[in-house]
mmCIF file as Biopython writes it, N, C-alpha, C and O atoms, coordinates in Angstrom:
data_model
#
loop_
_atom_site.group_PDB
_atom_site.id
_atom_site.type_symbol
_atom_site.label_atom_id
_atom_site.label_alt_id
_atom_site.label_comp_id
_atom_site.label_asym_id
_atom_site.label_entity_id
_atom_site.label_seq_id
_atom_site.pdbx_PDB_ins_code
_atom_site.Cartn_x
_atom_site.Cartn_y
_atom_site.Cartn_z
_atom_site.occupancy
_atom_site.B_iso_or_equiv
_atom_site.auth_seq_id
_atom_site.auth_asym_id
_atom_site.pdbx_PDB_model_num
ATOM 1   N N  . MET A ? 1  ? -23.606 -18.519 -153.640 1.0 0.0 1  A 1 
ATOM 2   C CA . MET A ? 1  ? -22.568 -17.720 -154.264 1.0 0.0 1  A 1 
ATOM 3   C C  . MET A ? 1  ? -23.082 -17.061 -155.550 1.0 0.0 1  A 1 
ATOM 4   O O  . MET A ? 1  ? -22.764 -15.908 -155.841 1.0 0.0 1  A 1 
ATOM 5   N N  . THR A ? 2  ? -23.871 -17.804 -156.302 1.0 0.0 2  A 1 
ATOM 6   C CA . THR A ? 2  ? -24.422 -17.244 -157.536 1.0 0.0 2  A 1 
ATOM 7   C C  . THR A ? 2  ? -25.263 -16.011 -157.242 1.0 0.0 2  A 1 
ATOM 8   O O  . THR A ? 2  ? -25.202 -15.020 -157.968 1.0 0.0 2  A 1 
ATOM 9   N N  . GLU A ? 3  ? -26.051 -16.080 -156.168 1.0 0.0 3  A 1 
ATOM 10  C CA . GLU A ? 3  ? -26.883 -14.930 -155.791 1.0 0.0 3  A 1 
ATOM 11  C C  . GLU A ? 3  ? -26.017 -13.720 -155.459 1.0 0.0 3  A 1 
ATOM 12  O O  . GLU A ? 3  ? -26.309 -12.604 -155.887 1.0 0.0 3  A 1 
ATOM 13  N N  . LYS A ? 4  ? -24.961 -13.943 -154.703 1.0 0.0 4  A 1 
ATOM 14  C CA . LYS A ? 4  ? -24.069 -12.850 -154.299 1.0 0.0 4  A 1 
ATOM 15  C C  . LYS A ? 4  ? -23.423 -12.195 -155.518 1.0 0.0 4  A 1 
ATOM 16  O O  . LYS A ? 4  ? -23.410 -10.969 -155.637 1.0 0.0 4  A 1 
ATOM 17  N N  . LEU A ? 5  ? -22.890 -13.012 -156.420 1.0 0.0 5  A 1 
ATOM 18  C CA . LEU A ? 5  ? -22.233 -12.473 -157.613 1.0 0.0 5  A 1 
ATOM 19  C C  . LEU A ? 5  ? -23.229 -11.754 -158.523 1.0 0.0 5  A 1 
ATOM 20  O O  . LEU A ? 5  ? -22.891 -10.750 -159.149 1.0 0.0 5  A 1 
ATOM 21  N N  . THR A ? 6  ? -24.449 -12.268 -158.592 1.0 0.0 6  A 1 
ATOM 22  C CA . THR A ? 6  ? -25.478 -11.627 -159.411 1.0 0.0 6  A 1 
ATOM 23  C C  . THR A ? 6  ? -25.829 -10.253 -158.867 1.0 0.0 6  A 1 
ATOM 24  O O  . THR A ? 6  ? -25.983 -9.299  -159.629 1.0 0.0 6  A 1 
ATOM 25  N N  . ARG A ? 7  ? -25.956 -10.151 -157.544 1.0 0.0 7  A 1 
ATOM 26  C CA . ARG A ? 7  ? -26.247 -8.843  -156.938 1.0 0.0 7  A 1 
ATOM 27  C C  . ARG A ? 7  ? -25.087 -7.873  -157.150 1.0 0.0 7  A 1 
ATOM 28  O O  . ARG A ? 7  ? -25.299 -6.687  -157.407 1.0 0.0 7  A 1 
ATOM 29  N N  . GLU A ? 8  ? -23.865 -8.383  -157.041 1.0 0.0 8  A 1 
ATOM 30  C CA . GLU A ? 8  ? -22.684 -7.521  -157.147 1.0 0.0 8  A 1 
ATOM 31  C C  . GLU A ? 8  ? -22.459 -7.013  -158.570 1.0 0.0 8  A 1 
ATOM 32  O O  . GLU A ? 8  ? -22.199 -5.827  -158.771 1.0 0.0 8  A 1 
ATOM 33  N N  . TYR A ? 9  ? -22.558 -7.898  -159.551 1.0 0.0 9  A 1 
ATOM 34  C CA . TYR A ? 9  ? -22.209 -7.528  -160.927 1.0 0.0 9  A 1 
ATOM 35  C C  . TYR A ? 9  ? -23.417 -7.223  -161.813 1.0 0.0 9  A 1 
ATOM 36  O O  . TYR A ? 9  ? -23.250 -6.635  -162.882 1.0 0.0 9  A 1 
ATOM 37  N N  . GLN A ? 10 ? -24.609 -7.601  -161.407 1.0 0.0 10 A 1 
ATOM 38  C CA . GLN A ? 10 ? -25.849 -7.356  -162.137 1.0 0.0 10 A 1 
ATOM 39  C C  . GLN A ? 10 ? -25.738 -7.683  -163.634 1.0 0.0 10 A 1 
ATOM 40  O O  . GLN A ? 10 ? -25.887 -6.801  -164.479 1.0 0.0 10 A 1 
ATOM 41  N N  . PRO A ? 11 ? -25.475 -8.956  -163.953 1.0 0.0 11 A 1 
ATOM 42  C CA . PRO A ? 11 ? -25.343 -9.332  -165.367 1.0 0.0 11 A 1 
ATOM 43  C C  . PRO A ? 11 ? -26.690 -9.284  -166.084 1.0 0.0 11 A 1 
ATOM 44  O O  . PRO A ? 11 ? -27.743 -9.391  -165.456 1.0 0.0 11 A 1 
ATOM 45  N N  . LYS A ? 12 ? -26.644 -9.122  -167.405 1.0 0.0 12 A 1 
ATOM 46  C CA . LYS A ? 12 ? -27.867 -9.149  -168.205 1.0 0.0 12 A 1 
ATOM 47  C C  . LYS A ? 12 ? -28.392 -10.576 -168.315 1.0 0.0 12 A 1 
ATOM 48  O O  . LYS A ? 12 ? -29.599 -10.802 -168.404 1.0 0.0 12 A 1 
ATOM 49  N N  . PHE A ? 13 ? -27.471 -11.532 -168.307 1.0 0.0 13 A 1 
ATOM 50  C CA . PHE A ? 13 ? -27.842 -12.943 -168.342 1.0 0.0 13 A 1 
ATOM 51  C C  . PHE A ? 13 ? -26.695 -13.776 -167.786 1.0 0.0 13 A 1 
ATOM 52  O O  . PHE A ? 13 ? -25.567 -13.299 -167.658 1.0 0.0 13 A 1 
ATOM 53  N N  . ILE A ? 14 ? -27.001 -15.027 -167.459 1.0 0.0 14 A 1 
ATOM 54  C CA . ILE A ? 14 ? -26.008 -15.957 -166.932 1.0 0.0 14 A 1 
ATOM 55  C C  . ILE A ? 14 ? -26.002 -17.182 -167.838 1.0 0.0 14 A 1 
ATOM 56  O O  . ILE A ? 14 ? -27.053 -17.770 -168.095 1.0 0.0 14 A 1 
ATOM 57  N N  . LEU A ? 15 ? -24.830 -17.569 -168.319 1.0 0.0 15 A 1 
ATOM 58  C CA . LEU A ? 15 ? -24.683 -18.764 -169.148 1.0 0.0 15 A 1 
ATOM 59  C C  . LEU A ? 15 ? -24.219 -19.916 -168.262 1.0 0.0 15 A 1 
ATOM 60  O O  . LEU A ? 15 ? -23.227 -19.794 -167.543 1.0 0.0 15 A 1 
ATOM 61  N N  . ILE A ? 16 ? -24.941 -21.032 -168.319 1.0 0.0 16 A 1 
ATOM 62  C CA . ILE A ? 16 ? -24.594 -22.206 -167.524 1.0 0.0 16 A 1 
ATOM 63  C C  . ILE A ? 16 ? -24.620 -23.425 -168.428 1.0 0.0 16 A 1 
ATOM 64  O O  . ILE A ? 16 ? -25.547 -23.600 -169.219 1.0 0.0 16 A 1 
ATOM 65  N N  . GLU A ? 17 ? -23.600 -24.270 -168.312 1.0 0.0 17 A 1 
ATOM 66  C CA . GLU A ? 17 ? -23.549 -25.499 -169.090 1.0 0.0 17 A 1 
ATOM 67  C C  . GLU A ? 17 ? -24.724 -26.383 -168.683 1.0 0.0 17 A 1 
ATOM 68  O O  . GLU A ? 17 ? -24.899 -26.695 -167.505 1.0 0.0 17 A 1 
ATOM 69  N N  . ASP A ? 18 ? -25.514 -26.777 -169.652 1.0 0.0 18 A 1 
ATOM 70  C CA . ASP A ? 18 ? -26.732 -27.553 -169.408 1.0 0.0 18 A 1 
ATOM 71  C C  . ASP A ? 18 ? -26.424 -29.049 -169.382 1.0 0.0 18 A 1 
ATOM 72  O O  . ASP A ? 18 ? -26.959 -29.822 -170.177 1.0 0.0 18 A 1 
ATOM 73  N N  . LYS A ? 19 ? -25.559 -29.438 -168.462 1.0 0.0 19 A 1 
ATOM 74  C CA . LYS A ? 19 ? -25.181 -30.839 -168.252 1.0 0.0 19 A 1 
ATOM 75  C C  . LYS A ? 19 ? -24.999 -31.064 -166.767 1.0 0.0 19 A 1 
ATOM 76  O O  . LYS A ? 19 ? -24.648 -30.138 -166.036 1.0 0.0 19 A 1 
ATOM 77  N N  . ALA A ? 20 ? -25.233 -32.276 -166.314 1.0 0.0 20 A 1 
ATOM 78  C CA . ALA A ? 20 ? -24.988 -32.713 -164.932 1.0 0.0 20 A 1 
ATOM 79  C C  . ALA A ? 20 ? -25.452 -31.687 -163.894 1.0 0.0 20 A 1 
ATOM 80  O O  . ALA A ? 20 ? -26.636 -31.352 -163.850 1.0 0.0 20 A 1 
ATOM 81  N N  . SER A ? 21 ? -24.542 -31.188 -163.067 1.0 0.0 21 A 1 
ATOM 82  C CA . SER A ? 21 ? -24.925 -30.275 -161.980 1.0 0.0 21 A 1 
ATOM 83  C C  . SER A ? 21 ? -25.390 -28.916 -162.500 1.0 0.0 21 A 1 
ATOM 84  O O  . SER A ? 21 ? -26.077 -28.188 -161.783 1.0 0.0 21 A 1 
ATOM 85  N N  . GLY A ? 22 ? -25.031 -28.568 -163.719 1.0 0.0 22 A 1 
ATOM 86  C CA . GLY A ? 22 ? -25.490 -27.308 -164.302 1.0 0.0 22 A 1 
ATOM 87  C C  . GLY A ? 22 ? -26.998 -27.271 -164.459 1.0 0.0 22 A 1 
ATOM 88  O O  . GLY A ? 22 ? -27.614 -26.215 -164.318 1.0 0.0 22 A 1 
ATOM 89  N N  . GLN A ? 23 ? -27.599 -28.424 -164.750 1.0 0.0 23 A 1 
ATOM 90  C CA . GLN A ? 23 ? -29.052 -28.489 -164.890 1.0 0.0 23 A 1 
ATOM 91  C C  . GLN A ? 23 ? -29.739 -28.130 -163.580 1.0 0.0 23 A 1 
ATOM 92  O O  . GLN A ? 23 ? -30.733 -27.405 -163.573 1.0 0.0 23 A 1 
ATOM 93  N N  . GLN A ? 24 ? -29.214 -28.634 -162.482 1.0 0.0 24 A 1 
ATOM 94  C CA . GLN A ? 24 ? -29.792 -28.315 -161.175 1.0 0.0 24 A 1 
ATOM 95  C C  . GLN A ? 24 ? -29.624 -26.835 -160.849 1.0 0.0 24 A 1 
ATOM 96  O O  . GLN A ? 24 ? -30.534 -26.208 -160.308 1.0 0.0 24 A 1 
ATOM 97  N N  . LEU A ? 25 ? -28.458 -26.277 -161.179 1.0 0.0 25 A 1 
ATOM 98  C CA . LEU A ? 25 ? -28.209 -24.859 -160.920 1.0 0.0 25 A 1 
ATOM 99  C C  . LEU A ? 25 ? -29.170 -23.982 -161.720 1.0 0.0 25 A 1 
ATOM 100 O O  . LEU A ? 25 ? -29.673 -22.982 -161.207 1.0 0.0 25 A 1 
ATOM 101 N N  . ILE A ? 26 ? -29.422 -24.351 -162.963 1.0 0.0 26 A 1 
ATOM 102 C CA . ILE A ? 26 ? -30.373 -23.605 -163.797 1.0 0.0 26 A 1 
ATOM 103 C C  . ILE A ? 26 ? -31.751 -23.598 -163.137 1.0 0.0 26 A 1 
ATOM 104 O O  . ILE A ? 26 ? -32.411 -22.561 -163.084 1.0 0.0 26 A 1 
ATOM 105 N N  . GLN A ? 27 ? -32.180 -24.749 -162.638 1.0 0.0 27 A 1 
ATOM 106 C CA . GLN A ? 27 ? -33.482 -24.835 -161.966 1.0 0.0 27 A 1 
ATOM 107 C C  . GLN A ? 27 ? -33.496 -24.010 -160.689 1.0 0.0 27 A 1 
ATOM 108 O O  . GLN A ? 27 ? -34.457 -23.287 -160.426 1.0 0.0 27 A 1 
ATOM 109 N N  . ASP A ? 28 ? -32.439 -24.114 -159.896 1.0 0.0 28 A 1 
ATOM 110 C CA . ASP A ? 28 ? -32.367 -23.378 -158.631 1.0 0.0 28 A 1 
ATOM 111 C C  . ASP A ? 28 ? -32.443 -21.870 -158.849 1.0 0.0 28 A 1 
ATOM 112 O O  . ASP A ? 28 ? -33.150 -21.172 -158.122 1.0 0.0 28 A 1 
ATOM 113 N N  . ILE A ? 29 ? -31.727 -21.371 -159.834 1.0 0.0 29 A 1 
ATOM 114 C CA . ILE A ? 29 ? -31.745 -19.933 -160.112 1.0 0.0 29 A 1 
ATOM 115 C C  . ILE A ? 29 ? -33.123 -19.516 -160.612 1.0 0.0 29 A 1 
ATOM 116 O O  . ILE A ? 29 ? -33.598 -18.424 -160.301 1.0 0.0 29 A 1 
ATOM 117 N N  . GLY A ? 30 ? -33.762 -20.388 -161.386 1.0 0.0 30 A 1 
ATOM 118 C CA . GLY A ? 30 ? -35.110 -20.093 -161.864 1.0 0.0 30 A 1 
ATOM 119 C C  . GLY A ? 30 ? -36.100 -19.928 -160.726 1.0 0.0 30 A 1 
ATOM 120 O O  . GLY A ? 30 ? -37.031 -19.128 -160.819 1.0 0.0 30 A 1 
ATOM 121 N N  . PHE A ? 31 ? -35.903 -20.685 -159.644 1.0 0.0 31 A 1 
ATOM 122 C CA . PHE A ? 31 ? -36.795 -20.594 -158.486 1.0 0.0 31 A 1 
ATOM 123 C C  . PHE A ? 31 ? -36.576 -19.313 -157.691 1.0 0.0 31 A 1 
ATOM 124 O O  . PHE A ? 31 ? -37.441 -18.924 -156.907 1.0 0.0 31 A 1 
ATOM 125 N N  . LEU A ? 32 ? -35.441 -18.651 -157.877 1.0 0.0 32 A 1 
ATOM 126 C CA . LEU A ? 32 ? -35.166 -17.417 -157.140 1.0 0.0 32 A 1 
ATOM 127 C C  . LEU A ? 32 ? -36.053 -16.268 -157.605 1.0 0.0 32 A 1 
ATOM 128 O O  . LEU A ? 32 ? -36.310 -15.320 -156.862 1.0 0.0 32 A 1 
ATOM 129 N N  . GLY A ? 33 ? -36.511 -16.372 -158.842 1.0 0.0 33 A 1 
ATOM 130 C CA . GLY A ? 33 ? -37.354 -15.306 -159.385 1.0 0.0 33 A 1 
ATOM 131 C C  . GLY A ? 33 ? -36.516 -14.107 -159.775 1.0 0.0 33 A 1 
ATOM 132 O O  . GLY A ? 33 ? -35.330 -14.235 -160.082 1.0 0.0 33 A 1 
ATOM 133 N N  . GLY A ? 34 ? -37.131 -12.962 -159.760 1.0 0.0 34 A 1 
ATOM 134 C CA . GLY A ? 34 ? -36.416 -11.746 -160.134 1.0 0.0 34 A 1 
ATOM 135 C C  . GLY A ? 34 ? -36.233 -11.658 -161.633 1.0 0.0 34 A 1 
ATOM 136 O O  . GLY A ? 34 ? -36.916 -12.338 -162.399 1.0 0.0 34 A 1 
ATOM 137 N N  . ASN A ? 35 ? -35.308 -10.817 -162.038 1.0 0.0 35 A 1 
ATOM 138 C CA . ASN A ? 35 ? -35.085 -10.598 -163.465 1.0 0.0 35 A 1 
ATOM 139 C C  . ASN A ? 35 ? -33.783 -11.233 -163.929 1.0 0.0 35 A 1 
ATOM 140 O O  . ASN A ? 35 ? -33.120 -10.715 -164.828 1.0 0.0 35 A 1 
ATOM 141 N N  . ILE A ? 36 ? -33.416 -12.357 -163.317 1.0 0.0 36 A 1 
ATOM 142 C CA . ILE A ? 36 ? -32.202 -13.063 -163.718 1.0 0.0 36 A 1 
ATOM 143 C C  . ILE A ? 36 ? -32.533 -13.936 -164.924 1.0 0.0 36 A 1 
ATOM 144 O O  . ILE A ? 36 ? -33.371 -14.832 -164.835 1.0 0.0 36 A 1 
ATOM 145 N N  . ARG A ? 37 ? -31.882 -13.675 -166.036 1.0 0.0 37 A 1 
ATOM 146 C CA . ARG A ? 37 ? -32.092 -14.473 -167.242 1.0 0.0 37 A 1 
ATOM 147 C C  . ARG A ? 37 ? -31.000 -15.531 -167.304 1.0 0.0 37 A 1 
ATOM 148 O O  . ARG A ? 37 ? -29.818 -15.203 -167.402 1.0 0.0 37 A 1 
ATOM 149 N N  . VAL A ? 38 ? -31.392 -16.795 -167.248 1.0 0.0 38 A 1 
ATOM 150 C CA . VAL A ? 38 ? -30.446 -17.905 -167.270 1.0 0.0 38 A 1 
ATOM 151 C C  . VAL A ? 38 ? -30.563 -18.603 -168.614 1.0 0.0 38 A 1 
ATOM 152 O O  . VAL A ? 38 ? -31.662 -18.933 -169.060 1.0 0.0 38 A 1 
ATOM 153 N N  . ILE A ? 39 ? -29.419 -18.827 -169.259 1.0 0.0 39 A 1 
ATOM 154 C CA . ILE A ? 39 ? -29.395 -19.503 -170.549 1.0 0.0 39 A 1 
ATOM 155 C C  . ILE A ? 39 ? -28.569 -20.771 -170.400 1.0 0.0 39 A 1 
ATOM 156 O O  . ILE A ? 39 ? -27.389 -20.715 -170.054 1.0 0.0 39 A 1 
ATOM 157 N N  . GLY A ? 40 ? -29.195 -21.916 -170.664 1.0 0.0 40 A 1 
ATOM 158 C CA . GLY A ? 40 ? -28.491 -23.193 -170.633 1.0 0.0 40 A 1 
ATOM 159 C C  . GLY A ? 40 ? -27.767 -23.413 -171.948 1.0 0.0 40 A 1 
ATOM 160 O O  . GLY A ? 40 ? -28.362 -23.299 -173.020 1.0 0.0 40 A 1 
ATOM 161 N N  . ILE A ? 41 ? -26.492 -23.727 -171.865 1.0 0.0 41 A 1 
ATOM 162 C CA . ILE A ? 41 ? -25.666 -23.939 -173.054 1.0 0.0 41 A 1 
ATOM 163 C C  . ILE A ? 41 ? -25.357 -25.426 -173.189 1.0 0.0 41 A 1 
ATOM 164 O O  . ILE A ? 41 ? -24.850 -26.046 -172.254 1.0 0.0 41 A 1 
ATOM 165 N N  . LYS A ? 42 ? -25.660 -25.994 -174.346 1.0 0.0 42 A 1 
ATOM 166 C CA . LYS A ? 42 ? -25.337 -27.397 -174.616 1.0 0.0 42 A 1 
ATOM 167 C C  . LYS A ? 42 ? -23.916 -27.466 -175.176 1.0 0.0 42 A 1 
ATOM 168 O O  . LYS A ? 42 ? -23.651 -26.917 -176.245 1.0 0.0 42 A 1 
ATOM 169 N N  . PRO A ? 43 ? -23.000 -28.130 -174.472 1.0 0.0 43 A 1 
ATOM 170 C CA . PRO A ? 43 ? -21.625 -28.221 -174.964 1.0 0.0 43 A 1 
ATOM 171 C C  . PRO A ? 43 ? -21.553 -29.063 -176.236 1.0 0.0 43 A 1 
ATOM 172 O O  . PRO A ? 43 ? -22.261 -30.061 -176.373 1.0 0.0 43 A 1 
ATOM 173 N N  . SER A ? 44 ? -20.692 -28.650 -177.159 1.0 0.0 44 A 1 
ATOM 174 C CA . SER A ? 44 ? -20.569 -29.385 -178.417 1.0 0.0 44 A 1 
ATOM 175 C C  . SER A ? 44 ? -19.290 -30.220 -178.485 1.0 0.0 44 A 1 
ATOM 176 O O  . SER A ? 44 ? -19.088 -30.976 -179.435 1.0 0.0 44 A 1 
ATOM 177 N N  . PHE A ? 45 ? -18.430 -30.081 -177.481 1.0 0.0 45 A 1 
ATOM 178 C CA . PHE A ? 45 ? -17.203 -30.872 -177.432 1.0 0.0 45 A 1 
ATOM 179 C C  . PHE A ? 45 ? -17.058 -31.481 -176.045 1.0 0.0 45 A 1 
ATOM 180 O O  . PHE A ? 45 ? -17.786 -31.117 -175.121 1.0 0.0 45 A 1 
ATOM 181 N N  . ASP A ? 46 ? -16.116 -32.408 -175.903 1.0 0.0 46 A 1 
ATOM 182 C CA . ASP A ? 46 ? -15.888 -33.002 -174.593 1.0 0.0 46 A 1 
ATOM 183 C C  . ASP A ? 46 ? -15.198 -31.994 -173.670 1.0 0.0 46 A 1 
ATOM 184 O O  . ASP A ? 46 ? -14.689 -30.968 -174.120 1.0 0.0 46 A 1 
ATOM 185 N N  . LYS A ? 47 ? -15.190 -32.304 -172.384 1.0 0.0 47 A 1 
ATOM 186 C CA . LYS A ? 47 ? -14.692 -31.382 -171.359 1.0 0.0 47 A 1 
ATOM 187 C C  . LYS A ? 47 ? -13.223 -31.003 -171.572 1.0 0.0 47 A 1 
ATOM 188 O O  . LYS A ? 47 ? -12.858 -29.838 -171.415 1.0 0.0 47 A 1 
ATOM 189 N N  . VAL A ? 48 ? -12.391 -31.963 -171.924 1.0 0.0 48 A 1 
ATOM 190 C CA . VAL A ? 48 ? -10.959 -31.699 -172.101 1.0 0.0 48 A 1 
ATOM 191 C C  . VAL A ? 48 ? -10.726 -30.748 -173.271 1.0 0.0 48 A 1 
ATOM 192 O O  . VAL A ? 48 ? -9.898  -29.843 -173.172 1.0 0.0 48 A 1 
ATOM 193 N N  . THR A ? 49 ? -11.437 -30.937 -174.364 1.0 0.0 49 A 1 
ATOM 194 C CA . THR A ? 49 ? -11.298 -30.062 -175.528 1.0 0.0 49 A 1 
ATOM 195 C C  . THR A ? 49 ? -11.733 -28.636 -175.192 1.0 0.0 49 A 1 
ATOM 196 O O  . THR A ? 49 ? -11.072 -27.675 -175.584 1.0 0.0 49 A 1 
ATOM 197 N N  . ARG A ? 50 ? -12.842 -28.500 -174.468 1.0 0.0 50 A 1 
ATOM 198 C CA . ARG A ? 50 ? -13.310 -27.163 -174.079 1.0 0.0 50 A 1 
ATOM 199 C C  . ARG A ? 50 ? -12.304 -26.488 -173.155 1.0 0.0 50 A 1 
ATOM 200 O O  . ARG A ? 50 ? -12.037 -25.293 -173.287 1.0 0.0 50 A 1 
ATOM 201 N N  . PHE A ? 51 ? -11.748 -27.250 -172.226 1.0 0.0 51 A 1 
ATOM 202 C CA . PHE A ? 51 ? -10.741 -26.713 -171.308 1.0 0.0 51 A 1 
ATOM 203 C C  . PHE A ? 51 ? -9.517  -26.221 -172.081 1.0 0.0 51 A 1 
ATOM 204 O O  . PHE A ? 51 ? -9.033  -25.113 -171.848 1.0 0.0 51 A 1 
ATOM 205 N N  . ALA A ? 52 ? -9.024  -27.048 -172.998 1.0 0.0 52 A 1 
ATOM 206 C CA . ALA A ? 52 ? -7.833  -26.690 -173.770 1.0 0.0 52 A 1 
ATOM 207 C C  . ALA A ? 52 ? -8.056  -25.431 -174.602 1.0 0.0 52 A 1 
ATOM 208 O O  . ALA A ? 52 ? -7.116  -24.676 -174.848 1.0 0.0 52 A 1 
ATOM 209 N N  . SER A ? 53 ? -9.283  -25.202 -175.031 1.0 0.0 53 A 1 
ATOM 210 C CA . SER A ? 53 ? -9.551  -24.032 -175.873 1.0 0.0 53 A 1 
ATOM 211 C C  . SER A ? 53 ? -9.526  -22.719 -175.096 1.0 0.0 53 A 1 
ATOM 212 O O  . SER A ? 53 ? -9.321  -21.663 -175.696 1.0 0.0 53 A 1 
ATOM 213 N N  . VAL A ? 54 ? -9.728  -22.754 -173.781 1.0 0.0 54 A 1 
ATOM 214 C CA . VAL A ? 54 ? -9.739  -21.514 -173.001 1.0 0.0 54 A 1 
ATOM 215 C C  . VAL A ? 54 ? -8.474  -21.293 -172.182 1.0 0.0 54 A 1 
ATOM 216 O O  . VAL A ? 54 ? -8.294  -20.210 -171.626 1.0 0.0 54 A 1 
ATOM 217 N N  . VAL A ? 55 ? -7.602  -22.279 -172.092 1.0 0.0 55 A 1 
ATOM 218 C CA . VAL A ? 55 ? -6.360  -22.129 -171.315 1.0 0.0 55 A 1 
ATOM 219 C C  . VAL A ? 55 ? -5.552  -20.914 -171.757 1.0 0.0 55 A 1 
ATOM 220 O O  . VAL A ? 55 ? -5.045  -20.194 -170.897 1.0 0.0 55 A 1 
ATOM 221 N N  . PRO A ? 56 ? -5.406  -20.647 -173.060 1.0 0.0 56 A 1 
ATOM 222 C CA . PRO A ? 56 ? -4.621  -19.468 -173.467 1.0 0.0 56 A 1 
ATOM 223 C C  . PRO A ? 56 ? -5.190  -18.136 -172.963 1.0 0.0 56 A 1 
ATOM 224 O O  . PRO A ? 56 ? -4.464  -17.144 -172.902 1.0 0.0 56 A 1 
ATOM 225 N N  . LEU A ? 57 ? -6.460  -18.103 -172.607 1.0 0.0 57 A 1 
ATOM 226 C CA . LEU A ? 57 ? -7.059  -16.863 -172.109 1.0 0.0 57 A 1 
ATOM 227 C C  . LEU A ? 57 ? -6.545  -16.494 -170.722 1.0 0.0 57 A 1 
ATOM 228 O O  . LEU A ? 57 ? -6.661  -15.344 -170.300 1.0 0.0 57 A 1 
ATOM 229 N N  . PHE A ? 58 ? -5.981  -17.462 -170.020 1.0 0.0 58 A 1 
ATOM 230 C CA . PHE A ? 58 ? -5.489  -17.218 -168.670 1.0 0.0 58 A 1 
ATOM 231 C C  . PHE A ? 58 ? -3.995  -17.278 -168.659 1.0 0.0 58 A 1 
ATOM 232 O O  . PHE A ? 58 ? -3.378  -17.098 -167.610 1.0 0.0 58 A 1 
#
């Protein structure tokens, strides 16, 4: 799915949380090659706090 969305929207970079399954996704995208720039983001708060901070955006 990441490959499909990348081809469709052609982002300059992709931000992925550098925890748990995000680490594997970062590695997988790196193996795809191409000009996809992946940036791992280290979360500074717990999951519930991060979720609560973005709920108003939706």
